[in-house]
Every structure is written in structure tokens, then in C-alpha cells.
TORBARO-9915 format. One line per field, with one value per residue (C-alpha): residue number from 1; x, y negated, z. Coordinates in nm, 4 decimals, padded with zeros to 6 digits. Example, Ala and Ser with C-alpha at 12.3 -4.5 7.8 and 13.67 -1.06 7.14 Angstrom:
BEGIN
k (1 | 2)
xx (01.2300 | 01.3670)
yy (00.4500 | 00.1060)
zz (00.7800 | 00.7140)
***
This chain:
BEGIN
k (1 | 2 | 3 | 4 | 5 | 6 | 7 | 8 | 9 | 10 | 11 | 12 | 13 | 14 | 15 | 16 | 17 | 18 | 19 | 20 | 21 | 22 | 23 | 24 | 25 | 26 | 27 | 28 | 29 | 30 | 31 | 32 | 33 | 34 | 35 | 36 | 37 | 38 | 39 | 40 | 41 | 42 | 43 | 44 | 45 | 46 | 47 | 48 | 49 | 50 | 51 | 52 | 53 | 54 | 55 | 56 | 57 | 58 | 59 | 60 | 61 | 62 | 63 | 64 | 65 | 66 | 67 | 68 | 69 | 70 | 71 | 72 | 73 | 74 | 75 | 76 | 77 | 78 | 79 | 80 | 81 | 82 | 83 | 84 | 85 | 86 | 87 | 88 | 89 | 90 | 91 | 92 | 93 | 94 | 95 | 96 | 97 | 98 | 99 | 100 | 101 | 102 | 103 | 104 | 105 | 106 | 107 | 108 | 109 | 110 | 111 | 112 | 113 | 114 | 115 | 116 | 117 | 118 | 119 | 120 | 121 | 122 | 123 | 124 | 125 | 126 | 127 | 128 | 129 | 130 | 131 | 132 | 133 | 134 | 135 | 136 | 137 | 138 | 139 | 140 | 141 | 142 | 143 | 144 | 145 | 146 | 147 | 148 | 149 | 150 | 151 | 152 | 153 | 154 | 155 | 156 | 157 | 158 | 159 | 160 | 161 | 162 | 163 | 164 | 165 | 166 | 167 | 168 | 169 | 170 | 171 | 172 | 173 | 174 | 175 | 176 | 177 | 178 | 179 | 180 | 181 | 182 | 183 | 184 | 185 | 186 | 187 | 188 | 189 | 190 | 191 | 192 | 193 | 194 | 195 | 196 | 197 | 198 | 199 | 200 | 201 | 202 | 203 | 204 | 205 | 206 | 207 | 208 | 209 | 210 | 211 | 212 | 213 | 214 | 215 | 216 | 217 | 218 | 219 | 220 | 221 | 222 | 223 | 224 | 225 | 226 | 227 | 228 | 229 | 230 | 231 | 232 | 233 | 234 | 235 | 236 | 237 | 238 | 239 | 240 | 241 | 242 | 243 | 244 | 245 | 246 | 247 | 248 | 249 | 250 | 251 | 252 | 253 | 254 | 255 | 256 | 257 | 258 | 259 | 260 | 261 | 262 | 263 | 264 | 265 | 266 | 267 | 268 | 269 | 270 | 271 | 272 | 273 | 274 | 275 | 276 | 277 | 278 | 279 | 280 | 281 | 282 | 283 | 284 | 285 | 286 | 287 | 288 | 289 | 290 | 291 | 292 | 293 | 294)
xx (13.8244 | 14.1150 | 14.4661 | 14.7089 | 15.0583 | 15.3370 | 15.6101 | 15.9251 | 16.2979 | 16.5207 | 16.7116 | 16.5524 | 16.5517 | 16.4762 | 16.1510 | 15.9333 | 15.6591 | 15.6531 | 15.6038 | 15.3393 | 15.1516 | 15.1607 | 15.0409 | 14.7545 | 14.6594 | 14.6952 | 14.4781 | 14.2162 | 14.2157 | 14.1697 | 13.8454 | 13.9613 | 13.8735 | 14.1993 | 14.2959 | 14.6415 | 14.7906 | 15.0804 | 15.3016 | 15.5864 | 15.6066 | 15.7482 | 15.4003 | 15.5081 | 15.2346 | 14.9718 | 15.0867 | 15.0986 | 14.7470 | 14.5798 | 14.7852 | 14.9726 | 14.6722 | 14.4348 | 14.7107 | 14.7858 | 14.4136 | 14.3989 | 14.6794 | 14.5203 | 14.1903 | 14.3625 | 14.1780 | 14.2349 | 14.5251 | 14.6848 | 14.8021 | 14.4483 | 14.4433 | 14.7486 | 14.6436 | 14.2812 | 14.1103 | 14.0309 | 14.1766 | 13.9637 | 13.9123 | 13.7398 | 13.4282 | 13.4476 | 13.5724 | 13.6401 | 13.8266 | 13.6271 | 13.6876 | 13.8428 | 13.7139 | 13.8939 | 13.6162 | 13.7266 | 14.0704 | 13.9853 | 14.0014 | 13.7651 | 13.8780 | 13.7439 | 13.6170 | 13.7187 | 14.0474 | 14.2707 | 14.2564 | 14.1039 | 14.3722 | 14.4676 | 14.7088 | 15.0135 | 15.1785 | 15.5098 | 15.3654 | 15.3478 | 15.7046 | 15.5601 | 15.3615 | 15.6923 | 15.7887 | 15.5384 | 15.4968 | 15.3889 | 15.0641 | 15.0151 | 15.1597 | 14.8292 | 14.6027 | 14.6415 | 14.5609 | 14.2557 | 14.1339 | 14.1882 | 14.0040 | 13.6907 | 13.6957 | 13.8440 | 13.5172 | 13.5152 | 13.8458 | 14.0155 | 14.3660 | 14.5313 | 14.8720 | 15.0836 | 15.3803 | 15.6357 | 15.9128 | 16.2719 | 16.3389 | 16.2666 | 16.0227 | 15.6781 | 15.5425 | 15.7198 | 15.5644 | 15.2280 | 15.2747 | 15.3697 | 15.0606 | 14.8420 | 14.9912 | 14.9992 | 15.2670 | 15.5732 | 15.7136 | 16.0767 | 16.1764 | 16.5540 | 16.7478 | 17.0525 | 17.3302 | 17.6090 | 17.4859 | 17.1733 | 17.1914 | 17.2398 | 16.8728 | 16.8014 | 16.9813 | 16.8152 | 16.4753 | 16.5428 | 16.6415 | 16.3444 | 16.0991 | 16.2516 | 16.2334 | 15.8700 | 15.7825 | 15.9533 | 15.7538 | 15.4255 | 15.4187 | 15.0434 | 15.0776 | 15.1488 | 15.3509 | 15.5947 | 15.8028 | 15.6072 | 15.9277 | 16.2139 | 16.1847 | 16.4588 | 16.3455 | 16.4746 | 16.7704 | 16.8639 | 17.0692 | 17.3348 | 17.3895 | 17.4090 | 17.7869 | 18.0027 | 17.8461 | 17.4995 | 17.5973 | 17.7657 | 17.4570 | 17.2295 | 17.4551 | 17.4664 | 17.0907 | 17.0256 | 17.2562 | 17.0785 | 16.7372 | 16.8467 | 16.9850 | 16.6611 | 16.4386 | 16.2868 | 16.1397 | 16.3067 | 16.0482 | 16.1504 | 16.0672 | 16.2908 | 16.1152 | 16.3572 | 16.3588 | 16.1206 | 16.0188 | 15.6648 | 15.6423 | 15.6575 | 15.4356 | 15.1883 | 15.1796 | 15.1184 | 14.8391 | 14.6935 | 14.6726 | 14.8106 | 15.1296 | 14.9422 | 14.7165 | 14.9920 | 15.0416 | 15.3180 | 15.4371 | 15.6477 | 15.5174 | 15.8292 | 15.7599 | 15.4003 | 15.4924 | 15.7540 | 15.5175 | 15.2301 | 15.4530 | 15.5568 | 15.1996 | 15.0704 | 15.3400 | 15.2704 | 14.8944 | 14.9559 | 15.1651 | 14.8984 | 14.6099 | 14.4561 | 14.4640 | 14.1901 | 13.9710 | 14.0282 | 13.9409 | 13.6266 | 13.5254 | 13.5853 | 13.3704 | 13.0895 | 13.1147 | 13.0996 | 12.7951 | 12.6199 | 12.6995 | 12.5984)
yy (-01.8093 | -01.8301 | -01.9383 | -01.6934 | -01.8060 | -01.6046 | -01.7662 | -01.5603 | -01.5770 | -01.2700 | -01.4486 | -01.4886 | -01.7889 | -02.0450 | -02.1902 | -01.9883 | -01.9098 | -02.2665 | -02.4011 | -02.1410 | -02.2249 | -02.5983 | -02.5599 | -02.3416 | -02.5882 | -02.8865 | -02.7335 | -02.6348 | -02.9877 | -03.1262 | -02.9328 | -02.6188 | -02.2711 | -02.0927 | -01.7336 | -01.6639 | -01.3156 | -01.1999 | -00.9434 | -00.9599 | -00.6954 | -00.9666 | -01.1244 | -01.4829 | -01.6258 | -01.4203 | -01.5498 | -01.9080 | -01.8965 | -01.7053 | -01.8367 | -01.6104 | -01.5233 | -01.4268 | -01.2344 | -01.0252 | -00.9581 | -00.8405 | -00.5932 | -00.4700 | -00.4082 | -00.2337 | -00.4592 | -00.3883 | -00.5667 | -00.5696 | -00.2157 | -00.0885 | -00.2434 | -00.0396 | 00.2794 | 00.2564 | 00.3664 | 00.2650 | 00.5107 | 00.6896 | 00.5067 | 00.5781 | 00.4056 | 00.5752 | 00.9337 | 00.9764 | 00.7677 | 00.5467 | 00.3754 | 00.0288 | -00.2800 | -00.6134 | -00.7700 | -00.5471 | -00.7077 | -01.0776 | -01.2791 | -01.5722 | -01.9178 | -02.0402 | -02.3932 | -02.4156 | -02.6060 | -02.3028 | -02.0749 | -01.7300 | -01.4669 | -01.1130 | -01.0448 | -00.8221 | -00.6238 | -00.4453 | -00.1078 | -00.2359 | -00.0995 | 00.2522 | 00.1873 | 00.1497 | 00.5081 | 00.6285 | 00.3409 | 00.5417 | 00.4179 | 00.1289 | -00.1595 | -00.2708 | -00.2250 | -00.5811 | -00.7259 | -00.4995 | -00.6052 | -00.9779 | -00.9553 | -00.8640 | -01.1947 | -01.4202 | -01.6091 | -01.7005 | -01.8879 | -02.1706 | -02.0786 | -01.7598 | -01.8017 | -01.4851 | -01.4969 | -01.2300 | -01.0487 | -01.1395 | -00.8008 | -00.6361 | -00.3522 | -00.2223 | -00.5239 | -00.7556 | -00.5744 | -00.5980 | -00.9758 | -00.9988 | -00.8045 | -01.0232 | -01.3566 | -01.5930 | -01.8217 | -01.7944 | -02.0727 | -02.0327 | -02.2192 | -02.2607 | -02.3946 | -02.5874 | -02.4223 | -02.1651 | -01.8665 | -02.0618 | -01.9260 | -01.5612 | -01.4666 | -01.6386 | -01.3977 | -01.1094 | -01.2738 | -01.3459 | -00.9829 | -00.8538 | -01.0691 | -00.9821 | -00.6097 | -00.6474 | -00.8405 | -00.5832 | -00.3030 | -00.4991 | -00.7105 | -00.7636 | -00.9452 | -01.3196 | -01.4535 | -01.7418 | -01.9448 | -02.2565 | -02.4070 | -02.4109 | -02.6436 | -02.7391 | -02.7095 | -02.7280 | -02.9601 | -03.2205 | -03.5356 | -03.3362 | -03.0944 | -03.3194 | -03.2925 | -03.1165 | -02.7735 | -02.9176 | -03.0823 | -02.7652 | -02.5596 | -02.8056 | -02.7858 | -02.4032 | -02.3661 | -02.6341 | -02.4578 | -02.1251 | -02.2892 | -02.4610 | -02.1384 | -01.9544 | -02.2380 | -02.2867 | -02.6165 | -02.7977 | -02.9830 | -03.3442 | -03.3702 | -03.2160 | -03.0973 | -03.1940 | -03.0400 | -03.1891 | -03.0699 | -03.1576 | -02.8418 | -02.5930 | -02.8328 | -02.8229 | -02.4431 | -02.4528 | -02.7061 | -02.5249 | -02.8489 | -02.9715 | -03.1732 | -03.4994 | -03.4376 | -03.3230 | -03.5364 | -03.7996 | -03.6942 | -03.9497 | -04.0982 | -04.0004 | -03.6356 | -03.6484 | -03.8509 | -03.5951 | -03.3017 | -03.4835 | -03.5651 | -03.2007 | -03.0747 | -03.3140 | -03.1988 | -02.8326 | -02.8750 | -03.0434 | -02.7483 | -02.5031 | -02.7063 | -02.7476 | -03.1250 | -03.0916 | -02.9018 | -03.1648 | -03.4409 | -03.2525 | -03.2233 | -03.5947 | -03.6744 | -03.4595 | -03.6311 | -03.9753 | -03.8732 | -03.7526 | -04.0766 | -04.3093)
zz (-01.9004 | -01.6598 | -01.7520 | -01.5900 | -01.4880 | -01.3238 | -01.1142 | -01.1659 | -01.1024 | -01.0769 | -00.8004 | -00.4582 | -00.2261 | -00.4963 | -00.3605 | -00.5963 | -00.3457 | -00.2127 | -00.5634 | -00.6529 | -00.3333 | -00.4021 | -00.7609 | -00.6396 | -00.3638 | -00.5948 | -00.8664 | -00.6100 | -00.4675 | -00.8204 | -00.8528 | -01.0320 | -00.9115 | -00.8335 | -00.7559 | -00.6089 | -00.6520 | -00.4326 | -00.6095 | -00.3593 | -00.0818 | 00.1460 | 00.1285 | 00.1876 | -00.0359 | 00.1467 | 00.4839 | 00.3564 | 00.2104 | 00.4944 | 00.7850 | 01.0252 | 01.2442 | 00.9635 | 00.7829 | 01.0930 | 01.1357 | 00.7750 | 00.8433 | 01.1654 | 00.9858 | 00.6930 | 00.4511 | 00.0796 | -00.0882 | -00.4306 | -00.3556 | -00.4103 | -00.7587 | -00.8554 | -00.6767 | -00.7959 | -00.4773 | -00.1195 | 00.1328 | 00.3875 | 00.7174 | 01.0481 | 00.9156 | 00.5732 | 00.5989 | 00.2259 | -00.0365 | -00.2727 | -00.6041 | -00.5623 | -00.7359 | -00.7632 | -00.5552 | -00.2662 | -00.2724 | -00.3123 | 00.0105 | -00.0236 | 00.0780 | 00.4120 | 00.3562 | -00.0078 | 00.0404 | -00.0249 | -00.3295 | -00.3220 | -00.2693 | -00.3598 | -00.0753 | -00.0526 | 00.2233 | 00.2740 | 00.1722 | -00.1858 | -00.2091 | -00.1930 | -00.5114 | -00.6951 | -00.6136 | -00.8725 | -01.1211 | -01.4257 | -01.5807 | -01.3379 | -01.5406 | -01.6932 | -01.3926 | -01.2617 | -01.6054 | -01.6359 | -01.2912 | -01.3502 | -01.6826 | -01.4861 | -01.2948 | -01.5644 | -01.6004 | -01.2299 | -01.2227 | -01.4089 | -01.2986 | -01.1710 | -01.0022 | -00.9709 | -00.7330 | -00.8280 | -00.6452 | -00.7493 | -00.9119 | -01.2449 | -01.1784 | -01.2616 | -01.0734 | -01.3179 | -01.6142 | -01.4386 | -01.4104 | -01.7777 | -01.8869 | -01.6642 | -01.7749 | -02.0664 | -01.9205 | -01.6957 | -01.4762 | -01.3665 | -01.0466 | -01.0071 | -00.7104 | -00.8379 | -00.6370 | -00.6731 | -00.8805 | -00.9790 | -01.3338 | -01.2352 | -01.2612 | -01.5937 | -01.8317 | -01.6468 | -01.6919 | -02.0593 | -02.1211 | -01.9240 | -02.1167 | -02.4542 | -02.3758 | -02.2758 | -02.5925 | -02.8153 | -02.6557 | -02.6513 | -02.9656 | -02.9425 | -02.6087 | -02.6240 | -02.3312 | -02.3125 | -02.0718 | -01.9766 | -01.8442 | -01.5955 | -01.2963 | -01.0498 | -00.6883 | -00.3308 | -00.3984 | -00.1378 | -00.1072 | 00.0780 | -00.2105 | -00.5146 | -00.5606 | -00.8238 | -00.7587 | -00.8065 | -01.1345 | -01.2608 | -01.1738 | -01.3544 | -01.6593 | -01.6591 | -01.6253 | -01.8859 | -02.1316 | -02.0857 | -02.1194 | -02.4403 | -02.5890 | -02.5090 | -02.6299 | -02.2844 | -02.1696 | -01.8803 | -01.6742 | -01.6368 | -01.2656 | -01.0004 | -00.6830 | -00.4070 | -00.0614 | 00.1927 | 00.5380 | 00.4302 | 00.2169 | 00.5074 | 00.7042 | 00.4156 | 00.4359 | 00.8113 | 00.7707 | 00.4697 | 00.2724 | -00.0604 | -00.0266 | -00.0947 | 00.2084 | 00.4432 | 00.7521 | 00.7356 | 00.3917 | 00.2041 | -00.1177 | -00.3143 | -00.2270 | -00.3436 | -00.6525 | -00.7592 | -00.7182 | -00.8889 | -01.1864 | -01.2168 | -01.1755 | -01.4420 | -01.6841 | -01.6074 | -01.6439 | -01.9779 | -02.0986 | -01.9839 | -02.1238 | -01.7800 | -01.8163 | -02.0776 | -01.8314 | -01.5654 | -01.8122 | -01.9104 | -01.5437 | -01.4940 | -01.7997 | -01.6618 | -01.3232 | -01.4811 | -01.6848 | -01.3708 | -01.1867 | -01.4742)
***
């Protein structure tokens, strides 16, 4: 059964989508079967996974997206003059070549779903439950707001990863996230969900002054008070990350990437996979492979 993880921060511009994309690509490259779910109307994860050309073609063809999961039906088209019931298989975009994860894409019109959110919070979880046996890992990239989409991510997830950029106002989204998660848990005590950890991302050598240190201290204090793990590895800024998205490759296979960049991400990924229990699946796959080769 799949392990479902949401990447959430109530503050935007923190490198959340970049990190979610890299974890998905890295897990896929390691031999796991991965499904990426884009819950952000800005659709950055969808564009990164599909590439600009294929994403535009998807829009032009009005292909089903995550919207259809929440609305429950496929709208009428020129080819099909009447609406039809939507299935999650209608929305999954299969990987071309197997290097990228499968994807449930988003589009800007997802905002319209929020105008009538009643009764839609559990629909993503219900849909993902139908394909849980097909995937090892489901990565859900969330919008930086507290809405029905956030509740949908909570219902669909077992773990939450919180990327934080160490800069001015870095800690602003964390109390909001803590309150949001506590409210959800109080209303849904049968659902088990927890913070897998907080990871610092997108810092650079040019920004590691007093403001950086103060931000690290503020975030660390909040994490400690909430009992949240702080991942030991910091994912520093590198131009190789956007290049990786353009090339559609994991960071370790990106052209001209520096070893310190790949080492940092690999260290974080190994720690995350250990927290999620994915390292055991990878070890099991390696044992099977060795047995087949012996």
C-alpha cells in the first residue's frame, strides 16, 4: 500500500514544489512507483512533471485534472455531449518513459472548486484509496493557504513535510500550520497524521548572515515547542534544481550538477525515507534483486 505524504507550508515561495518534485523524482529513480498530486491552482508541480509543452497540450485538450476528483464528474465535450462519472484513472497522467512519476495535474480553475467546498474534503482520499496498491509513494503538493484543499491533503495523507526558507518571516506560516493541523485532528480523531519533519531549503551563501541565523532560531524554537523533527540536512539553493525540472531528471542525473548539491539532497532523502519507512521497501527490493542475480 502507498505511503502518502503532503508537502505543506502556509507561507509561499519556500521551495515546497521544488522539494516535492525532487523527492518524487528521486524515489522513482530508486525503483519505487510514485504518484504526484498537484493541489495548487498555480500548477507548478504539474508543469514541472509534464514539461511546458505537454502541460499546454493538456489544457488545450481539456483533459481531466484533480478538479474532476473533487467535482465527481467529467464535463460534456464536443466528443461526449453529456457529462459522465469521473474515475481517478481518468485523471492520472502516466509517465512517458518511466523516469518521471505519474501525475494528477492541476489547473487554475481549481480555484472555482473552493467556491462550493462542502462535502468535498474526503474525495481525494477516497480516490487515492482505489489506487493505493499501485504505488509505493504518493507526493501531494499543497497550496500555501488553509482551505478545503488543505483538509483534503490531510485526509489523504499519513505524513506532512514542512519546507521552510530561512529568511525574514520564515516562521510566519508555522503557527498557522500547527493550528490548522490541531483543528483537523480534533475534528477527526480517528485519522492519524503527523509532521514527518521541517526541512530548511533555498538558502544561499549570500544570505547566511544575522537574519538567516535569527530565522533558523525562530523556526527551531517553534519546531521544538510543537515536537516536530528538524531534518539534519539543509537543502541550499542551486541553479541545478530548476535545470533538473527542465530536463525532467532527478538532481543526481542533472547535467553539470555539483557533488555537494547531490550529496545534500541524498542525505535529506535518506533521512526522510527512513522516517516514512520507505528505506525498508528499498532494502527489500535490493534483497530481491540480489536473489535474482545470485
